[in-house]
C-alpha positions as CSV (number, residue, x, y, z in Angstrom):
1,M,-8.8,-25.1,-17.1
2,N,-8.2,-21.7,-15.5
3,R,-9.3,-23.0,-12.1
4,L,-7.0,-26.0,-12.4
5,T,-4.1,-23.7,-13.5
6,A,-4.8,-21.3,-10.6
7,Y,-4.8,-24.2,-8.2
8,L,-1.5,-25.5,-9.5
9,E,0.1,-22.0,-9.3
10,K,-0.5,-22.0,-5.5
11,L,1.4,-25.3,-5.1
12,T,5.1,-25.4,-4.9
13,V,7.1,-26.5,-7.9
14,A,8.1,-29.7,-6.1
15,R,4.5,-30.5,-5.5
16,R,3.6,-29.8,-9.1
17,L,6.4,-32.0,-10.3
18,Q,5.1,-34.8,-8.0
19,V,1.7,-34.5,-9.6
20,F,3.2,-34.6,-13.0
21,A,5.5,-37.5,-12.0
22,S,2.4,-39.5,-10.8
23,V,0.7,-38.9,-14.1
24,A,3.8,-39.9,-16.0
25,V,4.2,-43.1,-13.9
26,V,0.6,-44.1,-14.7
27,A,1.2,-43.4,-18.4
28,L,4.4,-45.3,-18.4
29,L,2.9,-48.3,-16.7
30,L,0.0,-48.4,-19.2
31,A,2.5,-48.2,-22.0
32,G,5.3,-50.3,-20.6
33,L,3.9,-53.3,-18.8
34,P,2.6,-55.0,-22.0
35,S,6.0,-54.5,-23.5
36,F,7.9,-56.1,-20.6
37,S,7.8,-59.6,-22.0
38,G,9.0,-58.4,-25.4
39,L,11.9,-56.5,-23.7
40,Q,12.9,-59.7,-21.8
41,T,13.1,-61.5,-25.1
42,L,15.1,-58.6,-26.6
43,A,17.4,-58.6,-23.5
44,R,18.3,-62.3,-23.9
45,I,19.5,-61.8,-27.5
46,D,23.2,-61.9,-27.6
47,D,23.3,-60.5,-24.1
48,R,27.0,-61.4,-23.6
49,G,28.2,-59.6,-26.7
50,R,26.2,-56.5,-26.0
51,Q,27.3,-56.3,-22.4
52,S,31.0,-56.7,-23.4
53,A,30.6,-53.8,-25.9
54,Q,28.8,-51.6,-23.3
55,V,31.5,-52.3,-20.7
56,A,34.2,-51.4,-23.2
57,M,32.4,-48.2,-24.2
58,A,31.9,-47.3,-20.5
59,A,35.6,-48.0,-19.8
60,V,36.6,-45.7,-22.7
61,Q,34.2,-43.0,-21.5
62,D,35.7,-43.3,-18.0
63,M,39.2,-43.0,-19.3
64,R,38.2,-40.0,-21.4
65,Y,36.8,-38.3,-18.3
66,E,39.8,-39.1,-16.1
67,L,42.1,-37.9,-18.9
68,L,40.3,-34.6,-19.0
69,S,40.2,-34.4,-15.2
70,I,44.0,-35.0,-15.0
71,S,44.6,-32.2,-17.5
72,H,42.5,-29.7,-15.6
73,R,43.9,-30.6,-12.2
74,L,47.4,-30.4,-13.5
75,R,46.8,-26.8,-14.7
76,D,45.1,-26.0,-11.3
77,F,48.2,-27.5,-9.5
78,I,50.5,-25.1,-11.4
79,Y,48.7,-22.0,-10.3
80,A,47.6,-23.2,-6.9
81,A,47.8,-20.3,-4.4
82,S,48.6,-22.5,-1.3
83,A,50.4,-25.7,-0.2
84,D,47.1,-27.1,1.1
85,K,45.5,-26.7,-2.3
86,R,48.5,-28.3,-4.1
87,E,48.4,-31.3,-1.7
88,Q,44.6,-31.7,-2.4
89,L,45.2,-31.5,-6.1
90,D,48.1,-34.0,-5.9
91,Q,45.8,-36.5,-4.1
92,D,43.1,-35.9,-6.8
93,L,45.7,-36.6,-9.5
94,V,46.7,-39.9,-7.8
95,A,43.0,-40.9,-7.5
96,S,42.4,-40.1,-11.2
97,D,45.5,-42.1,-12.1
98,A,44.1,-45.1,-10.1
99,R,40.7,-44.8,-11.7
100,F,42.2,-44.7,-15.2
101,F,44.1,-47.9,-14.6
102,D,40.9,-49.5,-13.2
103,A,39.1,-48.5,-16.4
104,L,42.0,-49.8,-18.4
105,R,41.7,-53.2,-16.7
106,A,38.0,-53.3,-17.4
107,L,38.7,-52.4,-21.1
108,R,41.2,-55.2,-21.4
109,S,38.8,-57.8,-19.9
110,S,35.8,-56.7,-22.1
111,Y,37.5,-55.5,-25.4
112,A,36.8,-57.8,-28.3
113,G,39.4,-56.3,-30.6
114,D,43.1,-56.6,-31.0
115,E,45.0,-56.8,-27.6
116,R,47.7,-54.6,-29.0
117,D,45.3,-51.7,-29.1
118,V,45.0,-51.8,-25.3
119,E,48.7,-52.3,-24.9
120,K,49.4,-49.2,-27.1
121,L,46.8,-47.3,-25.1
122,E,48.6,-48.2,-21.8
123,S,52.0,-47.2,-23.3
124,L,50.8,-43.8,-24.4
125,Y,49.2,-43.2,-20.9
126,R,52.5,-44.1,-19.2
127,A,54.3,-41.7,-21.6
128,M,51.8,-38.9,-20.6
129,I,52.6,-39.6,-16.9
130,A,56.3,-39.1,-17.5
131,Y,55.6,-36.0,-19.6
132,N,53.5,-34.5,-16.7
133,S,56.2,-35.4,-14.2
134,V,58.6,-33.2,-16.2
135,T,56.0,-30.4,-16.3
136,L,55.7,-30.5,-12.4
137,E,59.5,-30.4,-12.1
138,Q,59.6,-27.3,-14.2
139,M,56.8,-25.8,-12.0
140,S,58.7,-26.6,-8.9
141,A,61.8,-24.9,-10.4
142,G,59.8,-21.7,-10.5
143,D,58.9,-21.6,-14.2
144,A,55.1,-21.8,-13.9
145,Q,54.5,-20.1,-17.3
146,L,56.6,-22.7,-19.2
147,A,54.9,-25.5,-17.1
148,W,51.5,-24.2,-18.1
149,R,52.4,-24.1,-21.8
150,R,53.5,-27.7,-21.6
151,T,49.9,-28.6,-20.5
152,L,48.5,-27.4,-23.8
153,A,47.6,-30.0,-26.4
154,S,49.6,-28.2,-29.0
155,A,52.8,-28.4,-26.9
156,S,55.7,-30.2,-28.5
157,G,56.2,-33.8,-27.2
158,N,52.8,-33.9,-25.4
159,P,51.4,-37.5,-25.9
160,T,47.9,-36.5,-24.8
161,P,46.6,-36.0,-28.3
162,L,47.9,-39.4,-29.4
163,L,46.3,-40.9,-26.3
164,R,43.0,-39.3,-27.1
165,Q,43.2,-40.6,-30.7
166,Q,43.8,-44.1,-29.5
167,L,40.8,-43.9,-27.2
168,D,38.7,-42.7,-30.1
169,R,39.9,-45.6,-32.2
170,I,39.0,-48.2,-29.5
171,A,35.7,-46.4,-28.9
172,D,34.9,-46.7,-32.6
173,L,35.7,-50.5,-32.5
174,A,33.6,-51.0,-29.4
175,S,30.8,-49.0,-30.9
176,G,30.9,-51.3,-34.0
177,E,30.6,-54.3,-31.7
178,A,27.6,-52.6,-30.1
179,R,26.0,-52.0,-33.5
180,L,26.5,-55.6,-34.4
181,S,24.7,-56.7,-31.2
182,A,22.0,-54.2,-32.0
183,A,21.5,-55.6,-35.4
184,R,20.8,-59.0,-34.0
185,A,18.1,-57.5,-31.8
186,R,16.6,-55.3,-34.5
187,D,14.2,-57.9,-35.8
188,T,12.8,-58.4,-32.3
189,Y,12.7,-54.7,-31.8
190,Q,10.7,-54.1,-35.0
191,L,8.1,-56.5,-33.9
192,E,7.8,-55.0,-30.4
193,R,7.8,-51.5,-31.8
194,R,4.6,-51.9,-33.7
195,R,2.9,-53.1,-30.6
196,A,4.2,-50.3,-28.4
197,M,3.4,-47.5,-30.8
198,L,-0.3,-47.3,-29.9
199,R,0.4,-47.6,-26.2
200,T,3.1,-44.9,-26.4
201,A,0.8,-42.5,-28.4
202,A,-1.8,-42.7,-25.6
203,A,0.9,-42.2,-22.9
204,V,2.3,-39.2,-24.8
205,A,-1.1,-37.6,-25.2
206,L,-1.6,-38.0,-21.4
207,L,1.9,-36.6,-20.7
208,L,1.4,-33.7,-23.1
209,G,-1.8,-32.7,-21.4
210,A,-0.2,-32.9,-18.0
211,G,2.9,-31.1,-19.2
212,F,0.9,-28.3,-20.7
213,L,-0.9,-27.7,-17.4
214,L,2.4,-27.9,-15.5
215,A,4.1,-25.5,-17.9
216,R,1.2,-23.1,-17.8
217,S,1.2,-23.1,-14.0
218,I,5.0,-22.2,-14.0
219,T,5.3,-19.8,-16.9
220,R,2.4,-17.5,-16.1
221,P,3.8,-16.4,-12.7
222,L,7.3,-16.2,-14.2
223,Q,6.1,-14.1,-17.0
224,R,4.6,-11.6,-14.5
225,L,7.9,-11.6,-12.6
226,Q,9.8,-11.1,-15.9
227,E,7.7,-8.0,-16.7
228,S,8.4,-6.7,-13.2
229,V,12.2,-7.3,-13.6
230,A,12.1,-5.6,-17.1
231,S,10.4,-2.5,-15.5
232,L,13.1,-2.5,-12.8
233,S,15.8,-2.6,-15.5
234,E,14.2,0.4,-17.2
235,G,14.5,2.4,-14.0
236,K,10.9,2.1,-12.9
237,L,11.8,1.5,-9.2
238,R,8.4,2.3,-7.7
239,Q,6.2,-0.4,-9.4
240,P,5.0,-3.2,-7.1
241,V,6.3,-6.7,-7.6
242,P,3.5,-9.3,-8.0
243,G,3.4,-12.7,-6.3
244,Q,5.1,-11.8,-3.1
245,E,2.2,-13.3,-1.1
246,Q,2.6,-16.8,-2.5
247,Q,4.3,-19.3,-0.2
248,N,6.2,-21.2,-2.9
249,E,9.3,-20.8,-5.1
250,V,7.6,-18.0,-7.2
251,G,6.8,-16.1,-4.0
252,E,10.4,-16.4,-2.9
253,I,11.6,-15.1,-6.2
254,A,9.1,-12.3,-6.1
255,R,10.3,-11.3,-2.6
256,A,13.9,-11.5,-3.8
257,V,13.1,-9.2,-6.7
258,A,11.4,-6.9,-4.3
259,G,14.6,-6.9,-2.2
260,L,16.6,-6.2,-5.4
261,Q,14.2,-3.3,-6.1
262,T,14.9,-1.9,-2.7
263,A,18.7,-2.3,-3.2
264,Y,18.4,-0.5,-6.6
265,Q,16.5,2.3,-4.9
266,G,19.3,2.6,-2.4
267,M,22.0,2.6,-5.1
268,A,20.1,5.3,-7.1
269,A,20.0,7.4,-3.9
270,Q,23.7,6.9,-3.3
271,R,24.5,7.8,-6.9
272,W,22.4,11.0,-6.6
273,I,24.2,11.8,-3.3
274,R,27.7,11.2,-4.8
275,T,27.0,13.2,-7.9
276,N,25.7,16.2,-6.1
277,I,28.5,16.1,-3.5
278,S,31.0,16.1,-6.3
279,A,29.4,19.0,-8.1
280,I,29.1,21.1,-5.0
281,S,32.6,20.3,-4.0
282,G,33.9,21.5,-7.3
283,E,32.1,24.8,-6.8
284,L,33.4,25.2,-3.2
285,R,37.0,24.6,-4.3
286,Q,36.8,27.8,-6.4
287,A,35.8,29.9,-3.4
288,A,38.4,32.5,-2.5
289,S,36.8,33.8,0.7
290,F,34.4,32.7,3.5
291,T,31.6,34.8,2.0
292,D,32.1,33.4,-1.5
293,L,32.1,29.8,-0.2
294,A,29.0,30.4,1.9
295,R,27.1,32.0,-1.0
296,K,28.0,29.2,-3.4
297,L,27.0,26.6,-0.9
298,M,23.6,28.2,-0.2
299,V,22.8,28.7,-3.9
300,A,23.6,25.0,-4.7
301,L,22.5,23.2,-1.5
302,T,19.2,24.9,-0.5
303,P,17.1,24.0,-3.6
304,L,18.8,20.6,-3.9
305,L,17.4,19.6,-0.4
306,G,14.0,21.0,-1.2
307,A,14.4,23.8,1.3
308,A,12.9,27.2,0.7
309,Q,15.2,29.2,3.0
310,G,18.8,28.8,4.2
311,A,21.4,30.7,6.2
312,F,25.1,30.2,6.8
313,Y,26.6,31.4,10.1
314,L,30.4,31.6,10.4
315,V,32.2,31.3,13.7
316,T,34.3,34.4,14.3
317,E,38.0,34.3,15.1
318,Q,37.3,35.1,18.8
319,R,35.0,32.0,18.9
320,Q,32.5,34.0,20.9
321,T,29.9,34.8,18.2
322,L,28.5,33.5,14.9
323,K,28.1,35.9,12.0
324,L,25.5,35.5,9.2
325,I,27.6,35.8,6.0
326,A,25.3,34.2,3.4
327,S,21.6,33.4,3.0
328,Y,19.0,32.0,0.5
329,G,15.5,33.3,0.3
330,V,15.7,34.9,3.8
331,D,14.2,38.3,4.6
332,R,17.3,39.9,6.2
333,R,15.2,42.5,8.0
334,E,13.8,39.8,10.3
335,G,17.0,38.0,11.1
336,R,20.0,38.7,13.3
337,D,23.5,39.0,11.7
338,L,25.4,38.2,15.0
339,I,24.6,35.4,17.4
340,A,26.5,34.6,20.6
341,F,27.7,31.1,21.4
342,G,25.0,29.2,23.2
343,E,22.4,31.7,22.3
344,G,19.3,30.3,20.6
345,L,19.3,27.1,18.6
346,V,22.1,28.3,16.2
347,G,24.4,29.3,19.1
348,Q,23.7,26.1,20.9
349,C,24.3,24.0,17.8
350,A,27.7,25.6,17.4
351,S,28.4,25.2,21.1
352,D,27.7,21.4,21.4
353,G,28.2,20.4,17.8
354,R,25.0,18.4,17.5
355,L,22.7,18.4,14.5
356,R,19.1,19.4,15.2
357,V,15.9,18.9,13.2
358,L,12.6,20.6,14.2
359,S,9.6,18.8,12.7
360,D,6.2,20.6,12.6
361,P,7.2,23.7,14.5
362,P,4.4,26.1,15.6
363,R,2.7,27.9,12.7
364,D,3.9,31.3,13.9
365,Y,7.5,30.1,14.3
366,L,8.7,30.9,10.8
367,Y,7.0,31.9,7.5
368,I,8.4,31.2,4.1
369,R,7.4,34.0,1.8
370,S,7.3,34.5,-1.9
371,G,5.9,37.2,-4.1
372,L,2.5,35.6,-4.2
373,G,2.1,34.4,-0.7
374,E,3.5,32.8,2.4
375,A,3.3,29.5,4.3
376,P,4.6,28.2,7.7
377,A,7.8,26.1,7.6
378,R,7.2,22.4,8.2
379,A,10.8,21.4,9.0
380,I,13.9,23.3,10.2
381,L,17.4,21.7,10.1
382,L,20.5,23.1,11.9
383,A,23.8,21.4,11.0
384,P,27.1,22.3,12.6
385,V,30.2,22.3,10.4
386,I,32.9,20.6,12.5
387,R,36.6,20.0,11.8
388,S,38.9,18.3,14.4
389,E,36.2,18.7,17.1
390,R,36.0,22.4,16.5
391,S,32.9,24.2,15.2
392,L,33.6,26.3,12.2
393,A,30.0,27.3,11.1
394,V,26.3,26.4,11.3
395,I,24.0,25.8,8.4
396,E,20.3,26.5,8.9
397,L,17.6,25.3,6.4
398,A,13.8,25.7,6.4
399,S,11.5,23.6,4.2
400,L,7.8,23.3,3.5
401,S,8.1,19.5,3.9
402,A,10.1,17.1,6.0
403,F,13.7,16.3,4.9
404,S,14.1,12.8,3.5
405,D,16.8,10.3,4.5
406,D,18.5,10.8,1.2
407,E,18.6,14.6,1.6
408,R,19.9,14.1,5.2
409,A,22.6,11.8,3.8
410,L,23.6,14.3,1.2
411,L,24.0,17.0,3.9
412,D,26.0,14.6,6.1
413,G,28.4,13.8,3.2
414,L,28.8,17.4,2.3
415,L,29.5,18.8,5.8
416,P,33.1,17.4,6.1
417,I,33.9,18.9,2.6
418,V,32.6,22.3,3.7
419,A,34.6,22.1,6.9
420,M,37.8,21.2,4.9
421,N,37.3,24.1,2.5
422,L,36.6,26.5,5.4
423,E,39.9,25.3,7.0
424,I,41.8,25.8,3.7
425,I,40.5,29.4,3.4
426,E,41.3,30.0,7.1
427,R,44.8,28.6,6.5
428,N,45.3,30.7,3.4
429,T,44.3,33.8,5.4
430,R,46.7,33.0,8.1
431,T,49.4,32.4,5.5
432,E,48.9,35.8,4.0
433,R,49.2,37.3,7.4
434,L,52.3,35.3,8.1
435,L,53.8,36.5,4.9
436,E,53.3,40.1,5.8
437,A,54.7,39.4,9.3
438,T,57.7,37.6,7.8
439,Q,58.3,40.5,5.5
440,E,58.1,42.9,8.4
441,Q,60.5,40.8,10.4
442,A,62.9,40.5,7.5
443,A,63.0,44.2,7.2
444,Q,63.6,44.5,11.0
445,L,66.4,41.9,10.8
446,E,68.0,43.9,7.9
447,K,67.7,47.0,10.0
448,Q,69.2,45.3,13.0
449,A,72.0,43.9,10.9
450,A,72.8,47.3,9.6
451,E,72.8,48.7,13.1
452,L,75.0,45.9,14.3
453,A,77.3,46.5,11.3
454,A,77.5,50.2,12.2
455,M,78.2,49.4,15.8
456,E,81.0,47.0,14.7
457,E,82.4,49.6,12.4
458,H,82.3,52.2,15.2
459,S,84.0,49.7,17.6
460,R,86.7,49.1,15.0
461,L,87.3,52.8,14.6
462,I,87.6,53.2,18.4
463,L,89.9,50.2,18.6
464,G,92.0,51.6,15.7
465,A,92.2,54.9,17.5
466,V,93.4,53.5,20.8
467,S,94.9,50.3,19.3
468,D,94.6,46.8,20.5
469,G,96.2,45.6,23.7
470,I,99.7,44.6,22.9
471,L,102.1,43.2,25.5
472,G,105.3,41.2,25.6
473,L,106.4,38.4,28.0
474,D,109.7,36.8,28.5
475,V,110.3,33.1,28.7
476,D,109.5,33.3,32.4
477,G,106.1,35.0,31.9
478,L,107.2,38.4,33.2
479,L,105.7,41.4,31.4
480,I,108.5,43.3,29.6
481,F,106.3,45.8,27.6
482,A,102.7,46.9,27.2
483,N,100.9,49.6,25.2
484,P,98.6,52.1,26.8
485,A,95.5,50.1,25.7
486,V,96.6,47.2,27.9
487,L,96.8,49.6,30.9
488,A,93.4,51.1,30.1
489,L,91.7,47.8,29.5
490,L,93.0,46.1,32.6
491,G,93.1,49.1,35.0
492,Y,96.8,48.7,36.0
493,S,99.5,51.2,36.0
494,A,102.8,50.5,34.2
495,A,104.6,50.1,37.5
496,E,102.2,47.5,38.7
497,L,102.7,45.3,35.6
498,F,106.3,45.8,34.5
499,R,108.5,42.8,35.3
500,K,105.6,41.1,37.1
501,P,104.2,37.7,36.3
502,F,101.3,38.5,33.9
503,H,99.6,35.2,34.3
504,Q,99.3,35.6,38.1
505,L,97.9,39.2,37.7
506,A,95.5,39.0,34.8
507,H,95.2,35.3,33.5
508,Y,94.9,33.3,36.6
509,A,91.4,31.8,36.1
510,Y,89.0,30.5,33.5
511,P,85.9,32.5,32.6
512,D,83.9,30.3,35.1
513,G,86.3,31.1,38.0
514,R,88.3,27.9,38.0
515,D,92.0,28.2,38.5
516,F,93.9,28.3,35.2
517,P,97.1,26.3,35.6
518,Y,100.2,28.2,34.4
519,E,101.4,25.0,32.6
520,R,98.4,25.1,30.3
521,C,98.5,28.9,29.5
522,P,98.7,29.4,25.7
523,M,101.0,32.5,26.4
524,H,103.4,30.3,28.4
525,L,103.3,27.4,25.9
526,T,104.2,29.7,23.0
527,A,107.2,30.9,25.0
528,Q,108.2,27.3,25.3
529,D,107.5,25.7,21.9
530,G,107.5,28.8,19.6
531,Q,104.1,27.9,18.1
532,V,101.6,30.7,17.1
533,R,98.3,30.3,18.9
534,H,94.9,32.0,18.6
535,V,92.5,32.0,21.5
536,A,89.0,33.3,21.6
537,D,87.2,31.8,24.6
538,E,89.2,33.1,27.5
539,V,89.1,36.2,29.7
540,L,91.7,38.5,31.3
541,W,91.0,39.7,34.8
542,R,91.1,43.4,35.5
543,R,92.7,44.9,38.6
544,D,89.3,45.2,40.3
545,G,88.8,41.4,39.8
546,T,86.2,41.7,37.0
547,P,86.7,39.5,33.8
548,L,87.4,41.0,30.4
549,A,86.3,38.8,27.5
550,V,89.1,38.9,24.9
551,E,90.4,37.1,21.9
552,Y,94.2,37.0,21.6
553,A,97.0,35.7,19.5
554,T,100.4,34.6,20.8
555,T,103.4,35.1,18.5
556,P,107.0,34.0,19.6
557,F,109.8,36.5,19.1
558,H,113.4,35.6,18.7
559,K,116.7,37.2,19.3
560,A,119.7,35.8,17.5
561,D,117.7,32.8,16.6
562,Q,116.9,32.2,20.2
563,L,113.3,32.2,21.6
564,V,113.3,35.0,24.1
565,G,109.6,35.6,24.7
566,T,106.1,36.0,23.4
567,V,104.1,38.9,21.9
568,I,100.4,38.9,22.8
569,V,97.9,40.9,20.9
570,F,94.4,41.0,22.4
571,R,91.2,42.9,22.0
572,D,88.1,43.4,24.0
573,V,85.3,41.2,22.4
574,T,82.6,41.7,24.9
575,E,80.4,43.9,22.7
576,R,81.0,41.7,19.6
577,R,80.0,38.5,21.4
578,A,76.8,40.2,22.6
579,A,76.0,41.3,19.0
580,E,76.7,37.8,17.7
581,E,74.3,36.4,20.3
582,R,71.6,38.8,19.2
583,I,72.1,37.9,15.6
584,R,72.0,34.2,16.5
585,Q,68.7,34.6,18.3
586,A,67.2,36.6,15.5
587,H,68.4,34.0,13.0
588,E,66.8,31.2,15.1
589,E,63.5,33.1,15.3
590,Q,63.4,33.6,11.5
591,T,64.3,29.9,10.9
592,A,61.5,28.8,13.2
593,I,59.0,31.0,11.2
594,L,60.2,29.7,7.9
595,E,60.2,26.0,8.8
596,T,56.7,26.0,10.4
597,A,55.0,27.8,7.5
598,S,52.6,25.6,5.4
599,L,53.7,27.5,2.2
600,G,57.0,27.5,0.5
601,I,59.0,30.6,1.5
602,A,62.2,31.9,-0.1
603,F,64.5,34.9,0.4
604,I,65.9,35.8,-3.0
605,K,68.7,38.2,-4.0
606,D,69.7,38.9,-7.6
607,R,67.6,35.9,-8.7
608,V,69.5,33.5,-6.4
609,F,67.9,31.5,-3.5
610,V,69.6,32.9,-0.4
611,N,67.4,31.1,2.1
612,V,64.4,28.7,1.7
613,N,62.2,26.7,4.0
614,R,61.6,22.9,4.1
615,R,58.2,23.3,2.4
616,L,59.7,24.9,-0.7
617,G,62.1,22.0,-1.1
618,E,59.1,19.6,-0.9
619,L,57.3,21.6,-3.7
620,F,60.3,21.3,-6.0
621,G,60.9,17.6,-5.1
622,C,64.3,18.1,-3.4
623,G,65.8,19.1,-0.1
624,A,65.9,22.8,0.9
625,E,69.7,22.8,0.9
626,A,69.7,21.8,-2.8
627,L,68.1,25.1,-3.7
628,I,70.2,27.5,-1.7
629,N,72.7,29.6,-3.8
630,R,71.1,28.4,-7.0
631,Q,69.6,30.5,-9.7
632,T,65.8,30.8,-9.6
633,S,65.7,29.8,-13.3
634,V,66.3,26.1,-12.3
635,C,62.6,26.1,-11.2
636,V,61.3,27.7,-14.4
637,P,60.6,25.7,-17.6
638,D,63.0,26.7,-20.4
639,G,61.7,29.7,-22.3
640,A,58.4,29.7,-20.3
641,Y,58.8,33.2,-18.8
642,P,61.2,35.9,-20.0
643,V,63.3,37.4,-17.1
644,A,64.8,40.3,-18.9
645,D,61.7,42.4,-19.4
646,G,61.8,43.6,-15.8
647,S,58.0,43.5,-15.2
648,F,58.4,41.8,-11.8
649,D,61.0,44.3,-10.7
650,R,58.8,47.3,-11.6
651,E,55.9,46.0,-9.6
652,L,58.0,45.1,-6.7
653,M,59.6,48.6,-6.6
654,R,56.1,50.0,-6.1
655,G,56.1,48.3,-2.6
656,D,53.0,46.2,-3.3
657,I,52.6,42.4,-2.9
658,L,53.1,40.8,-6.3
659,T,50.9,37.8,-6.9
660,R,51.1,35.6,-10.0
661,V,50.0,32.1,-11.0
662,I,52.8,30.6,-13.2
663,E,54.0,27.1,-14.3
664,L,57.1,25.9,-12.5
665,Q,59.0,22.6,-12.8
666,R,60.4,20.2,-10.2
667,Q,63.8,18.7,-10.1
668,D,62.6,15.6,-11.9
669,G,61.3,17.8,-14.8
670,S,57.6,17.5,-13.9
671,R,55.6,20.7,-14.0
672,F,53.0,22.2,-11.7
673,W,51.0,25.4,-11.4
674,C,52.1,27.6,-8.5
675,R,50.7,30.8,-7.0
676,I,53.7,33.0,-6.1
677,S,53.5,36.1,-3.9
678,G,56.4,38.4,-3.4
679,R,57.4,41.6,-1.8
680,A,60.6,43.6,-1.8
681,V,62.4,44.0,1.6
682,D,63.1,47.6,0.6
683,A,61.1,48.9,-2.4
684,A,63.7,51.6,-3.0
685,T,66.4,49.1,-3.9
686,L,65.8,45.5,-4.9
687,A,69.4,44.7,-4.0
688,Q,68.2,44.2,-0.4
689,G,66.3,41.1,-1.7
690,T,62.7,40.0,-1.9
691,V,60.6,37.5,0.1
692,W,58.4,35.1,-1.8
693,T,55.8,32.5,-1.0
694,F,54.9,29.5,-3.2
695,E,51.6,27.5,-3.2
696,D,50.8,24.6,-5.4
697,V,47.5,25.4,-7.2
698,T,47.5,22.8,-9.9
699,K,44.2,21.3,-8.9
700,E,42.6,24.7,-8.5
701,R,43.8,25.7,-12.0
702,E,42.5,22.5,-13.5
703,A,39.1,23.1,-11.9
704,A,39.2,26.8,-13.1
705,A,40.1,25.6,-16.7
706,S,37.1,23.3,-16.7
707,M,34.8,26.1,-15.6
708,Q,36.3,28.4,-18.2
709,R,35.6,25.9,-20.9
710,S,32.0,25.5,-19.8
711,K,31.7,29.3,-19.7
712,E,33.1,29.7,-23.2
713,L,30.7,27.0,-24.5
714,A,27.8,28.8,-22.9
715,E,28.9,32.1,-24.4
716,E,29.3,30.5,-27.8
717,T,25.8,29.0,-27.5
718,T,24.4,32.4,-26.5
719,R,26.1,34.0,-29.5
720,M,24.7,31.4,-31.9
721,K,21.3,31.9,-30.4
722,T,21.5,35.7,-30.7
723,G,22.7,35.4,-34.3
724,F,19.8,33.0,-35.1
725,L,17.2,35.3,-33.6
726,A,18.7,38.3,-35.4
727,N,18.5,36.4,-38.7
728,M,14.9,35.4,-38.0
729,S,14.0,38.9,-37.1
730,H,15.6,40.2,-40.3
731,E,13.7,37.6,-42.4
732,I,10.4,38.5,-40.7
733,R,10.9,42.2,-41.4
734,T,11.8,41.6,-45.1
């Protein structure tokens, strides 16, 4: 028995079924041939009535099928995603409709009951066709949901349930006809039955024996595969899968299960990689400096990769050397803290950005030591940390065994995250430096503005002492009077100007040297039309031919209501224009610094935004212009932080950089956590204003809160443990 079962297990299922079919054919022949003559007699009995009933039943069954098919295709047509699909479904509906009518004609020709039953069936079907046409029209009108509800059997006016009831009634009548035909054949059947029972029993015994062997040859390998799959579902991914060597269906299934096992092993490895990358990334996001980041990375990564030693080398700002800033299990007395670019494997790794793995290095290359002994390293890995094709650091790991593919994949996935965090810390460092530079420049700009204001005041005093240049022209443009300032500024004597055409002497050309037509001269035009004019972009020409930048106003003067001339008041604006140019340049420099900064920056006076950069507007969800001249309280949640206690002012007046993490709100009302850093332009008086930077730290705070909750839970656990030990100690003593 076992040998036969083992032989059958080696055959394919198709071959086994062929063997079983052969045995079954032999058994059926032995049991069926003697009964053939009896079956012929039974077949002749009322053959016509039986066939009619069967044809009617078959027609009803076909109509039921086509009715169900039409219902399903109609619903598919409503939610079809493309025109091609709808066209195919429409063709299928037409074909189903034709087959239904074919079955209806077959029923009409074979149905022995009342003809009105068939006519009613046809009437209900045509009503259903009309109902479905209305449904399709609603779908074409865009109301697919209503069209779909109309396809439900419970929909109002749907004739489909009545049609099915009529089919059931006709089927019952046809079935009754079939039973009547069967009753006529029952007597013959009873006689033939007794004869066939013995032959059937023998055939059944033969088939049962063959079926048992067939089932045994199939179930045993499948049971072994089922046990293997169960082990796989329990997480036992290393157990071998039996039956892979068989060249049949069971062997194919076994090989497929083995492939699934391999896939599960890969998924488990990927889950391990993603979980650890996420955990280490969370630790790195909390790092505040390069050293802190490197230390956290070495503590988490080195044991995770099975390494015994690790070192983190940071590329310095000059990009000429690498500095060892963190290590794990390394004897610092033996290593070097500073390595030049291209020097050794670490320097070369930073230079060309290529990962290196040293397998089975010489025994005296590197020893991994512990308190109990030492052993040579079996594998050394050097991985560059690269961001935007720029080396930022190099990680070196040493292990007593080779690094696996999963460990390499974990490191590969972690390197971009390390690079991103290094870049963030680098950017924050630059931002802090930029803040200090901005504050220094703001102080310089304030000082320059004060100096310029003093210079302007000094100039006004001088001009007040000597007075502005004042002169009068008659309607012909001849100078009729001039104060001493005019003579001093233009270098003419009174005799050289008096009763002379002033335009030809001092106003004959534009600042660029082009001739100034007398007809366009504002001084002449005022003498003609009596309109007051103010001019600020022209020059007067001195006696020595040099230009004098002036701004002047022309005012007509009358005598007896008659326009008799023009009074011109001008002043030398050479120094003022130079000062305005310097202020403009300084303003452009400050604007460039503010707009290119990656942090939000604001200059605030008396709790009012005086100037802000574009980044600050982005943080608060509005344009930078929307914040200027607005109270800073618009960015603070109502009642969140008191402004009257003066704590910020006291710290700012000490001259230090004030840094806080507070909750602010955007223009749309949403809140976020922000790190603000501020410094007074002049610590002696806050009236000069303060400079502030804003950085969104919502994600950092959420991560910190999570860590704090974990810490508090650990502390609570420690306190409970301490209390428990104290109680136990007290009970032992007592």
